[in-house]
N, C-alpha and C positions, 0 to 999 in steps of 0.2 A: 700523362702525368707519371713522373718517376716513382718507382716502388721504394719505400723506405728500407733501409738496411735491416731494421728490426722485423719488418713484415716479410722480407725476403728470407731471413733466417727461419722464421716460423713456417713458411711454405716449404723450405728445404727440409725442415725437421719432420713435418707431416709426410712429405714425400718419402723420406728415408724410412719412416715407420710403416707406411703402406707397402713399400717394397719389401721390408723385413717380414711383414705379415704374409705377403704373397709368397715369399720364399719358404716360410715355415709351412704354409698350407700345401705348397707343392711338395715339400719334403715329406710331410705327413702322408699325403696321398701316394707318393712313390714308394715310401717305406711300407705302407699298408699293403700295397700291391705285392711288394717283395716278400713281406711276411706271409701273406696268403699263399704265394707261389711255393714257399718253403714248407709251410706247415700243414696245408690242406691236401688231402688225398682222397681218392675214392677207391672202392673195392677193386682189387686187381683181377678179380674174376677167376683166380686160380683155384682149383679144387683137388689138386694132387694129394695123395695120401701115402703113408709109408708102405713099403713092401714088407710082407710078413705081418706077424701079429702086432697089434697096437690098440690103445684105448684113446678115444677122443674125450678129453677131460676138461674141466674148468674149475677155477678156484678164485677167491678174492685177490685182487691186487692189494698189497699190504697198505692198510690205512685208507683205501679208496672205496668208492661206492660202486664199482663195476667189477666184473669177472674177467679173468684172463683165460683164453682158450689155448689148448696145447694138445700135442700128441705125446702119449706116454708109450715108449717102446721098451718092453721088459727085456733085460739082458740075462746074464748068468745069475744063478742064485747066489746071494751074498756079495755080489759085485757092487762097487760104488755107483752112484748116480751122477750124471752130468746134465746140467741145464744148458740147452743149446739155444743161442740167441742170435737172431738174424740182424741184418743191417738196415739202413735207411730205405724206407718204402719197399721192403721185402716182406715175406711172410713165411710161416712154417710150411706152406703149400708149394713154395718155389722149388724148382729142380735142384738148385744149389743146396738149399737147406735139407731137403729130403735125402739127398746123397750124403751129406755130412752126418745127418742123424743115423743113416744106415751104417756108415763107416764106424761111427762111435759104438753102435750096438755090435757090429762085427768084432770089435775089440773086446767085447764082453760086457760093456757098461750098460746099465739102465739109463735110458735117455728121456729127458723131458724137453721136447722141442716146442717153444712157446711162440705165440703171436704177440708181439709188442703192441700196445694200444695205438690206434689211429694211423697205422702205417699201410693200410690197405688190406689187412687181413680181417679176422673175425672178432678181434678184441676192440671194443669201442670205449674210449674214455671221454675226454673233453673235445674230441674231434680235431685236435691239433698235435702235430709232431713237435717235440720239444728237445730233440737232440740228446736225449738221455736224462734230462732233468726230471720229468715225471715218469718216464719209462722204467727207471730204476725200481720203482715200487712194484712193477710187474715182475721183475726178476726176483725181488724179495718175496712176493706172493708165491712164486714158484718154489722158492726155498722153503717157505712155510709149509707148502703142500707136501714136499718130500719129507719134511720132518714128521708131518702127520701120518705119512705112509710108513713110518718106522725107520727111516734112514737117520743115522746119527750125524751131527755136524761134521765129523771127521771123515764122512763117506759121501760128501756132496761137493762137486766141483763145478766151476762155471766156464763155459766156452762161448766166445762170441767173435763176430767179425765186424769191422768198420764201426758204425754207430752202435751196433750190438756190443762190440769190444769196449767202447767208451762207457756204455751203460752198465756192463758187469763190473767194471772198475769202480764206477760210482756206487753201485750196490754194495760191493765188498767194503768200501769205505764206511758204510753205514751198518754193516753186519760183521762184527768182529769174529763170529764163529766160522765164517768162510775161510777155508784153509788154502785153496789153490785156484788161480785164475789164469786161463789161457786166452790172451787178448791179441787177436789178429787184426792189424791195421787200424788201431785206435788213433784218434786225434788227441792232441794235448788239451785244446780248449775249443768249444763249439764256436765261439766268436771268431777265433783265428781261422779255422777251416772254412767257415761261412764267408769270411772276407776273401779268402783265396779263391773259393769257388765263384763268388760274385765277380771278382776281377777277371777270372778266366772266361766268364760268360759275357764279358764286355761292359760290365757296369762298375761304377765307382764303389769301393768298399765302404765309403762313408754312409751308405744306406743301411748297413748292418746294425749299428747301434739303434737306429730308429725302428728297425724291424723287431729287434729284441724288446724294445719298449712296448710295441704293440702286443707282443707275446705276453707281457706282464698285464697290460690293460685288458686284453680280451680273454686270456686263458689263465692268468695267474702264474704263468711259467717264467721263472727267472733263468732264461736260457744261458746267460753269461756264467751261471754257476755250474753248468755242465762242463767241468774242467778236470778231467782225470789227473792232470799234472799236479793239481792242488791236493790230491788225495795222498800224496807220497808219505807225509808224516803219519797219518792214521794207519795206512797200510803197514808201515814199519812198526808202529806201536802195537798193532794187532798180530804182528809176526806172520803176516800173510805172504804167500809165495806167488810170484807173478812170472809168467812166460810171455814175452812180447815177440810178435812176428810182424815184420814189415817188408814189403817189396820195394826194392830200390827205385824202380821206375813208376811208382804209384803216382798217377795223375789226379786221383780223386782226393786222397788224403796223403799229401806229399811226404816223402821219406823222412824229412826232418822231424816230423811229429814223433815217429818211433824213436829216433835218436835222442830227442829232447826228453821224452818220457823215461827212457832208459837212464839217461844222465841224472835226471831229477830223482828217480827212485833209488839209484845207487847212492847218491849224495845223502838221501834221507835214511839209508840203512835198510831198504827193502831187499829181500832176497829175490833178485830179479835176474832172469836170463833173457838175452836179446838175440834173436835170429834174424839177421838182415839177409834177405833173399835177393840175389842179383838178377837183373835183366827182365823182371816181371812187373806187371801192372797190378792194379788194386785187387787184393784178396785172391791172387792167382796161384799162390804157393801150393795150396791143396790140390789144384788142378794139374799142375805140371811137375810137382814133386810129391805126389800123393803118398807113396810108400814111406819116404823119409819124414814127411809131415806127420803121418799117423804114428810112426815109430817114436818120433820126438814127443808127440802129445801123450802117447801111452806111457812112455818112460817117465814123463813129468808127473802124471797123475798117480802112477804106481809108487813114486817116491814120496808123494805128498798127501795121499789119501789112504785111509785104512782099507785094506783089501778084504 
Protein backbone atom coordinates (compact mmCIF):
# COMPACT_ATOMS: atom_id res chain seq x y z
CA UNK A 1 0.00 0.00 0.00
CA UNK A 2 1.36 3.43 -0.97
CA UNK A 3 2.58 5.74 1.81
CA UNK A 4 0.67 9.00 1.92
CA UNK A 5 2.54 12.23 1.21
CA UNK A 6 1.79 13.52 4.71
CA UNK A 7 3.13 10.37 6.37
CA UNK A 8 6.24 10.43 4.18
CA UNK A 9 6.95 14.01 5.21
CA UNK A 10 6.54 13.03 8.86
CA UNK A 11 9.00 10.16 8.45
CA UNK A 12 11.51 12.41 6.70
CA UNK A 13 11.11 15.03 9.44
CA UNK A 14 11.83 12.52 12.20
CA UNK A 15 14.74 11.12 10.21
CA UNK A 16 16.28 14.59 9.84
CA UNK A 17 15.78 15.23 13.57
CA UNK A 18 17.45 11.93 14.47
CA UNK A 19 20.37 12.65 12.13
CA UNK A 20 20.68 16.13 13.64
CA UNK A 21 20.73 14.72 17.17
CA UNK A 22 23.33 12.13 16.14
CA UNK A 23 25.52 14.83 14.60
CA UNK A 24 25.23 16.99 17.74
CA UNK A 25 26.09 14.04 19.99
CA UNK A 26 29.10 13.19 17.85
CA UNK A 27 30.20 16.85 17.83
CA UNK A 28 29.83 17.02 21.62
CA UNK A 29 31.90 13.87 22.10
CA UNK A 30 34.62 14.95 19.67
CA UNK A 31 34.88 18.45 21.13
CA UNK A 32 34.97 17.05 24.67
CA UNK A 33 37.89 14.85 23.67
CA UNK A 34 39.55 17.86 22.05
CA UNK A 35 39.01 20.03 25.10
CA UNK A 36 40.43 17.37 27.40
CA UNK A 37 43.48 17.01 25.14
CA UNK A 38 44.07 20.77 25.28
CA UNK A 39 43.30 21.46 28.92
CA UNK A 40 44.33 18.40 30.94
CA UNK A 41 47.91 17.75 31.91
CA UNK A 42 49.85 15.75 34.45
CA UNK A 43 52.97 16.57 36.40
CA UNK A 44 55.95 16.94 34.10
CA UNK A 45 58.14 15.38 36.77
CA UNK A 46 60.77 18.12 36.49
CA UNK A 47 62.53 19.06 39.70
CA UNK A 48 65.20 21.50 38.53
CA UNK A 49 65.97 24.46 40.79
CA UNK A 50 67.82 27.74 40.21
CA UNK A 51 71.58 27.97 40.42
CA UNK A 52 72.67 30.18 43.30
CA UNK A 53 70.56 31.42 46.16
CA UNK A 54 66.80 31.24 45.93
CA UNK A 55 63.66 30.82 48.01
CA UNK A 56 60.83 28.39 47.27
CA UNK A 57 57.76 30.51 48.02
CA UNK A 58 53.99 30.38 47.64
CA UNK A 59 51.21 32.94 47.78
CA UNK A 60 47.49 33.17 46.92
CA UNK A 61 46.41 33.48 43.34
CA UNK A 62 44.48 36.78 43.36
CA UNK A 63 40.84 36.15 44.23
CA UNK A 64 41.22 32.37 43.98
CA UNK A 65 41.26 29.56 46.54
CA UNK A 66 44.65 28.03 45.74
CA UNK A 67 48.29 29.07 46.14
CA UNK A 68 50.83 29.76 43.43
CA UNK A 69 54.29 28.23 43.80
CA UNK A 70 57.36 30.18 42.70
CA UNK A 71 61.11 30.58 42.95
CA UNK A 72 62.28 33.92 44.29
CA UNK A 73 65.78 34.76 43.12
CA UNK A 74 67.16 37.81 44.96
CA UNK A 75 69.16 40.20 42.80
CA UNK A 76 70.94 43.44 43.54
CA UNK A 77 69.85 45.52 46.49
CA UNK A 78 67.23 48.12 45.50
CA UNK A 79 66.90 46.65 42.00
CA UNK A 80 63.42 46.21 40.45
CA UNK A 81 61.65 42.85 40.42
CA UNK A 82 60.55 40.90 37.35
CA UNK A 83 57.80 38.27 37.35
CA UNK A 84 58.94 35.48 35.02
CA UNK A 85 56.07 33.52 33.42
CA UNK A 86 56.41 30.28 31.43
CA UNK A 87 54.38 29.11 28.45
CA UNK A 88 51.88 26.35 27.72
CA UNK A 89 52.55 23.11 29.63
CA UNK A 90 55.86 24.38 30.91
CA UNK A 91 56.91 25.04 34.51
CA UNK A 92 59.36 27.05 36.56
CA UNK A 93 61.45 23.85 36.76
CA UNK A 94 62.12 23.62 33.00
CA UNK A 95 65.62 24.28 31.69
CA UNK A 96 64.32 27.13 29.51
CA UNK A 97 62.71 28.92 32.47
CA UNK A 98 65.60 28.27 34.85
CA UNK A 99 68.03 29.70 32.31
CA UNK A 100 65.92 32.79 31.68
CA UNK A 101 65.43 33.40 35.41
CA UNK A 102 69.19 33.09 35.83
CA UNK A 103 69.80 35.55 33.00
CA UNK A 104 67.38 38.06 34.48
CA UNK A 105 69.09 37.84 37.86
CA UNK A 106 72.49 38.20 36.18
CA UNK A 107 71.24 41.54 34.87
CA UNK A 108 70.71 42.50 38.52
CA UNK A 109 66.94 42.06 38.81
CA UNK A 110 65.10 40.32 41.61
CA UNK A 111 63.20 37.52 39.90
CA UNK A 112 59.95 35.78 40.84
CA UNK A 113 59.63 32.75 38.55
CA UNK A 114 56.14 31.31 38.93
CA UNK A 115 54.32 28.08 38.14
CA UNK A 116 51.06 28.86 36.38
CA UNK A 117 48.18 26.72 37.55
CA UNK A 118 47.51 23.30 36.02
CA UNK A 119 50.31 23.36 33.43
CA UNK A 120 52.20 20.41 34.86
CA UNK A 121 54.04 22.17 37.66
CA UNK A 122 53.36 22.58 41.37
CA UNK A 123 50.43 25.00 41.23
CA UNK A 124 47.02 23.31 41.12
CA UNK A 125 43.83 25.28 40.48
CA UNK A 126 40.82 23.76 38.74
CA UNK A 127 42.94 21.14 36.92
CA UNK A 128 42.32 22.76 33.53
CA UNK A 129 44.53 24.95 31.33
CA UNK A 130 42.60 27.98 30.11
CA UNK A 131 45.10 29.72 27.79
CA UNK A 132 45.54 32.67 30.15
CA UNK A 133 41.92 33.25 31.14
CA UNK A 134 42.34 31.95 34.71
CA UNK A 135 46.15 31.92 34.79
CA UNK A 136 46.20 35.73 34.78
CA UNK A 137 45.08 35.61 38.43
CA UNK A 138 48.30 33.71 39.21
CA UNK A 139 50.35 36.56 37.73
CA UNK A 140 48.36 39.08 39.72
CA UNK A 141 48.89 37.00 42.85
CA UNK A 142 52.63 37.20 42.14
CA UNK A 143 52.29 40.95 41.72
CA UNK A 144 50.53 41.20 45.10
CA UNK A 145 53.27 39.10 46.70
CA UNK A 146 55.97 41.48 45.49
CA UNK A 147 53.99 44.46 46.77
CA UNK A 148 53.86 42.78 50.17
CA UNK A 149 57.62 42.26 50.02
CA UNK A 150 58.03 46.02 49.72
CA UNK A 151 58.41 46.56 45.97
CA UNK A 152 56.54 49.61 44.74
CA UNK A 153 54.39 49.27 41.61
CA UNK A 154 56.90 51.33 39.64
CA UNK A 155 59.56 48.69 40.37
CA UNK A 156 57.73 45.56 39.15
CA UNK A 157 57.83 44.34 35.54
CA UNK A 158 56.34 41.33 33.75
CA UNK A 159 58.20 38.90 31.47
CA UNK A 160 56.58 35.98 29.66
CA UNK A 161 56.74 33.82 26.55
CA UNK A 162 54.04 32.18 24.43
CA UNK A 163 50.96 31.51 26.59
CA UNK A 164 52.87 33.22 29.42
CA UNK A 165 53.19 36.33 27.24
CA UNK A 166 49.46 36.31 26.54
CA UNK A 167 48.78 35.79 30.24
CA UNK A 168 50.86 38.77 31.38
CA UNK A 169 49.18 41.02 28.83
CA UNK A 170 45.80 39.90 30.18
CA UNK A 171 47.02 40.50 33.74
CA UNK A 172 48.30 43.99 32.89
CA UNK A 173 44.90 44.84 31.41
CA UNK A 174 43.39 44.18 34.86
CA UNK A 175 46.12 45.86 36.92
CA UNK A 176 46.69 49.49 35.91
CA UNK A 177 49.67 49.80 38.25
CA UNK A 178 51.76 47.50 36.03
CA UNK A 179 54.16 49.75 34.15
CA UNK A 180 56.11 47.52 31.74
CA UNK A 181 55.43 44.19 29.97
CA UNK A 182 57.91 42.12 27.93
CA UNK A 183 55.79 39.71 25.84
CA UNK A 184 57.64 37.16 23.71
CA UNK A 185 55.55 35.31 21.11
CA UNK A 186 52.05 36.03 22.40
CA UNK A 187 48.95 35.14 20.45
CA UNK A 188 46.22 37.65 19.62
CA UNK A 189 43.35 35.41 20.67
CA UNK A 190 43.25 31.94 22.19
CA UNK A 191 40.49 30.80 19.85
CA UNK A 192 42.51 31.83 16.78
CA UNK A 193 45.73 30.09 17.77
CA UNK A 194 43.83 26.99 18.92
CA UNK A 195 42.10 26.87 15.55
CA UNK A 196 45.45 27.14 13.78
CA UNK A 197 47.00 24.41 15.90
CA UNK A 198 43.94 22.19 15.43
CA UNK A 199 44.19 22.51 11.66
CA UNK A 200 47.93 21.94 11.73
CA UNK A 201 47.33 18.68 13.57
CA UNK A 202 44.93 17.49 10.90
CA UNK A 203 41.57 18.32 12.49
CA UNK A 204 38.83 20.72 11.49
CA UNK A 205 38.94 24.07 13.38
CA UNK A 206 35.16 23.82 13.78
CA UNK A 207 35.77 21.72 16.90
CA UNK A 208 37.36 24.67 18.73
CA UNK A 209 34.11 26.54 19.62
CA UNK A 210 32.65 23.34 21.04
CA UNK A 211 35.79 22.71 23.05
CA UNK A 212 35.64 26.20 24.51
CA UNK A 213 32.00 25.63 25.45
CA UNK A 214 33.12 22.53 27.37
CA UNK A 215 35.62 24.77 29.13
CA UNK A 216 32.80 26.97 30.34
CA UNK A 217 30.62 24.01 31.36
CA UNK A 218 33.29 21.98 33.16
CA UNK A 219 35.63 24.64 34.55
CA UNK A 220 33.86 27.98 34.26
CA UNK A 221 36.60 29.20 31.91
CA UNK A 222 35.62 31.64 29.17
CA UNK A 223 38.61 30.77 27.01
CA UNK A 224 37.45 32.99 24.14
CA UNK A 225 38.06 35.97 26.43
CA UNK A 226 41.78 35.13 26.53
CA UNK A 227 42.39 37.74 23.84
CA UNK A 228 45.35 40.08 24.44
CA UNK A 229 44.51 41.97 21.25
CA UNK A 230 41.33 43.17 22.96
CA UNK A 231 43.39 44.61 25.83
CA UNK A 232 44.71 47.43 23.64
CA UNK A 233 42.37 50.19 24.82
CA UNK A 234 42.94 49.49 28.52
CA UNK A 235 46.70 49.19 28.14
CA UNK A 236 46.68 52.58 26.43
CA UNK A 237 44.40 54.12 29.08
CA UNK A 238 46.71 52.79 31.82
CA UNK A 239 49.74 54.24 29.98
CA UNK A 240 51.45 50.86 30.15
CA UNK A 241 54.52 50.16 28.01
CA UNK A 242 54.76 46.93 26.02
CA UNK A 243 57.65 45.26 24.21
CA UNK A 244 56.58 42.56 21.75
CA UNK A 245 58.99 39.93 20.43
CA UNK A 246 58.06 37.45 17.70
CA UNK A 247 60.05 35.03 15.55
CA UNK A 248 59.18 35.21 11.87
CA UNK A 249 59.26 31.42 11.33
CA UNK A 250 57.14 30.61 14.37
CA UNK A 251 55.12 27.45 13.70
CA UNK A 252 53.43 27.34 17.11
CA UNK A 253 52.11 30.89 17.35
CA UNK A 254 52.41 32.14 13.76
CA UNK A 255 54.16 35.45 13.13
CA UNK A 256 50.96 37.25 12.12
CA UNK A 257 49.89 37.25 15.79
CA UNK A 258 52.79 39.52 16.71
CA UNK A 259 52.16 41.77 13.71
CA UNK A 260 48.46 42.09 14.54
CA UNK A 261 49.12 42.78 18.23
CA UNK A 262 51.59 45.51 17.32
CA UNK A 263 49.15 47.05 14.83
CA UNK A 264 46.24 46.98 17.30
CA UNK A 265 48.30 48.40 20.15
CA UNK A 266 49.71 51.20 18.03
CA UNK A 267 46.24 52.07 16.76
CA UNK A 268 44.97 52.28 20.35
CA UNK A 269 47.84 54.50 21.45
CA UNK A 270 49.82 51.95 23.46
CA UNK A 271 53.52 52.73 23.88
CA UNK A 272 54.64 49.55 22.10
CA UNK A 273 57.89 48.32 20.54
CA UNK A 274 57.95 45.35 18.16
CA UNK A 275 61.04 43.24 17.50
CA UNK A 276 60.47 40.84 14.63
CA UNK A 277 63.19 38.22 14.67
CA UNK A 278 63.97 36.61 11.28
CA UNK A 279 64.62 32.95 10.52
CA UNK A 280 63.79 31.53 13.98
CA UNK A 281 60.97 29.36 15.32
CA UNK A 282 58.88 29.67 18.47
CA UNK A 283 60.54 31.55 21.39
CA UNK A 284 64.02 30.94 19.97
CA UNK A 285 65.21 34.55 19.99
CA UNK A 286 66.68 34.26 23.49
CA UNK A 287 68.47 31.04 22.47
CA UNK A 288 70.14 32.31 19.29
CA UNK A 289 70.41 36.06 19.99
CA UNK A 290 70.92 35.85 23.74
CA UNK A 291 73.17 38.91 24.18
CA UNK A 292 70.99 41.16 22.02
CA UNK A 293 67.83 39.78 23.64
CA UNK A 294 69.02 40.52 27.16
CA UNK A 295 70.41 43.91 26.17
CA UNK A 296 67.06 44.93 24.65
CA UNK A 297 65.16 43.59 27.67
CA UNK A 298 67.46 45.36 30.14
CA UNK A 299 67.24 48.65 28.24
CA UNK A 300 63.45 48.36 28.16
CA UNK A 301 63.04 47.83 31.89
CA UNK A 302 65.68 50.39 32.82
CA UNK A 303 63.71 52.96 30.81
CA UNK A 304 60.32 52.03 32.28
CA UNK A 305 60.91 50.92 35.89
CA UNK A 306 62.30 52.93 38.77
CA UNK A 307 65.78 51.61 39.45
